[in-house]
Backbone as CSV, one residue per row, in Angstrom:
resi,resn,N_x,N_y,N_z,CA_x,CA_y,CA_z,C_x,C_y,C_z
1,MET,144.555,5.530,-141.517,144.306,6.407,-140.400,142.799,6.633,-140.274
2,ALA,142.272,6.556,-139.085,140.837,6.725,-138.855,140.476,8.206,-138.827
3,LYS,139.259,8.492,-139.245,138.773,9.864,-139.203,138.474,10.254,-137.755
4,THR,138.551,11.523,-137.456,138.299,11.969,-136.085,136.810,11.982,-135.770
5,LYS,135.965,12.161,-136.779,134.522,12.201,-136.560,133.900,10.906,-137.042
6,ASP,133.748,9.928,-136.157,133.165,8.646,-136.518,131.661,8.767,-136.659
7,ALA,131.061,7.821,-137.375,129.615,7.834,-137.583,128.873,7.372,-136.338
8,ARG,129.450,6.416,-135.581,128.774,5.884,-134.392,129.271,6.609,-133.150
9,ILE,128.315,7.088,-132.339,128.660,7.769,-131.104,127.915,7.108,-129.942
10,THR,128.453,7.245,-128.742,127.822,6.728,-127.540,126.884,7.791,-126.982
11,ILE,125.651,7.371,-126.654,124.658,8.310,-126.117,124.133,7.785,-124.789
12,ILE,123.500,8.669,-124.023,122.899,8.316,-122.743,121.398,8.533,-122.848
13,LEU,120.622,7.511,-122.458,119.166,7.592,-122.433,118.716,7.686,-120.978
14,GLU,117.851,8.657,-120.670,117.397,8.884,-119.301,115.890,8.732,-119.218
15,CYS,115.428,8.103,-118.126,113.995,7.901,-117.903,113.312,9.245,-117.688
16,THR,112.145,9.422,-118.290,111.431,10.693,-118.172,110.419,10.705,-117.033
17,SER,110.038,9.543,-116.510,108.990,9.530,-115.490,109.524,9.404,-114.068
18,CYS,110.809,9.116,-113.866,111.371,9.022,-112.509,111.458,10.414,-111.882
19,SER,111.248,10.461,-110.568,111.380,11.739,-109.875,112.743,11.794,-109.218
20,ARG,113.387,12.933,-109.294,114.721,13.092,-108.712,114.616,13.473,-107.243
21,GLY,115.502,12.898,-106.449,115.593,13.282,-105.055,114.551,12.676,-104.142
22,ASP,113.671,11.854,-104.646,112.656,11.228,-103.813,113.292,10.075,-103.047
23,LYS,112.866,9.837,-101.797,113.462,8.764,-100.992,113.100,7.393,-101.531
24,LYS,111.898,7.250,-102.059,111.479,5.961,-102.587,112.237,5.623,-103.875
25,TYR,112.453,6.623,-104.722,113.194,6.451,-105.965,114.484,7.263,-105.846
26,PRO,115.602,6.609,-105.527,116.815,7.354,-105.225,117.423,8.119,-106.390
27,GLY,117.117,7.746,-107.609,117.709,8.468,-108.732,117.053,8.124,-110.031
28,VAL,117.511,8.748,-111.056,116.997,8.511,-112.401,117.837,7.417,-113.032
29,PHE,117.178,6.424,-113.600,117.897,5.310,-114.216,118.292,5.701,-115.634
30,ARG,119.503,5.330,-116.029,120.010,5.680,-117.350,120.549,4.447,-118.060
31,TYR,120.373,4.416,-119.373,120.954,3.410,-120.246,121.997,4.091,-121.129
32,THR,123.030,3.365,-121.507,123.971,3.858,-122.513,123.872,2.950,-123.728
33,THR,123.927,3.553,-124.889,123.839,2.819,-126.143,124.579,3.610,-127.214
34,GLN,124.555,3.125,-128.430,125.198,3.809,-129.543,124.188,4.102,-130.632
35,LYS,124.442,5.168,-131.374,123.610,5.478,-132.532,124.500,5.943,-133.666
36,ASN,123.982,5.808,-134.876,124.685,6.271,-136.057,124.302,7.730,-136.295
37,ARG,125.285,8.589,-136.257,125.048,10.027,-136.380,124.483,10.417,-137.740
38,ARG,124.882,9.698,-138.780,124.415,10.037,-140.132,122.960,9.612,-140.364
39,ASN,122.561,8.443,-139.840,121.203,7.949,-140.071,120.175,8.615,-139.166
40,THR,120.544,8.921,-137.920,119.614,9.534,-136.966,120.245,10.775,-136.349
41,PRO,120.180,11.914,-137.035,120.782,13.135,-136.486,119.977,13.745,-135.330
42,THR,118.690,13.407,-135.236,117.867,13.956,-134.159,118.017,13.107,-132.898
43,ARG,117.452,13.584,-131.798,117.535,12.852,-130.539,116.609,11.644,-130.551
44,ILE,117.053,10.569,-129.920,116.314,9.305,-129.913,115.392,9.234,-128.704
45,GLU,114.213,8.660,-128.890,113.293,8.327,-127.804,112.941,6.850,-127.938
46,LEU,113.228,6.072,-126.889,112.947,4.645,-126.892,112.109,4.286,-125.674
47,LYS,111.326,3.233,-125.800,110.535,2.730,-124.690,111.263,1.532,-124.097
48,LYS,111.704,1.663,-122.834,112.478,0.623,-122.175,111.944,0.421,-120.756
49,ILE,112.399,-0.646,-120.109,111.956,-0.966,-118.758,112.750,-0.124,-117.750
50,CYS,112.063,0.397,-116.743,112.702,1.175,-115.689,112.597,0.389,-114.387
51,PRO,113.723,0.050,-113.753,113.659,-0.719,-112.507,113.130,0.080,-111.322
52,TYR,113.152,1.400,-111.382,112.622,2.229,-110.295,111.116,2.424,-110.408
53,CYS,110.616,2.542,-111.643,109.175,2.746,-111.864,108.422,1.421,-111.953
54,TYR,109.116,0.334,-112.208,108.533,-1.004,-112.383,107.570,-1.068,-113.560
55,ARG,107.894,-0.359,-114.640,107.078,-0.404,-115.858,107.901,0.102,-117.038
56,HIS,107.349,-0.034,-118.237,107.992,0.484,-119.433,107.730,1.983,-119.514
57,THR,108.784,2.755,-119.693,108.662,4.207,-119.803,109.462,4.689,-121.003
58,ILE,109.264,5.943,-121.354,109.978,6.543,-122.473,111.319,7.072,-121.968
59,TYR,112.370,6.727,-122.684,113.714,7.200,-122.392,114.132,8.163,-123.496
60,LYS,114.634,9.334,-123.100,115.073,10.327,-124.071,116.583,10.498,-123.994
61,GLU,117.150,10.837,-125.130,118.585,11.075,-125.210,118.913,12.414,-124.535
62,ILE,119.975,12.410,-123.708,120.377,13.637,-123.024,121.774,14.042,-123.473
63,LYS,122.156,15.276,-123.139,123.510,15.749,-123.433,124.474,15.146,-122.435
64,LYS,125.709,15.016,-122.818,126.746,14.485,-121.917,127.263,15.559,-121.010
């Protein structure tokens, strides 16, 4: 029987430099990924490509 609290969870990463509600940039781009809860208990910050900003930006983990 599997435990109810697994080590790997699904998280959402959101771009920090996109502006919300702007006509040129219709929304904030988000990535979904997984992290190990035991190894990284704090929130993750990764540098990824943003198709709305056309550059590499910092993505922060958000609440679901």
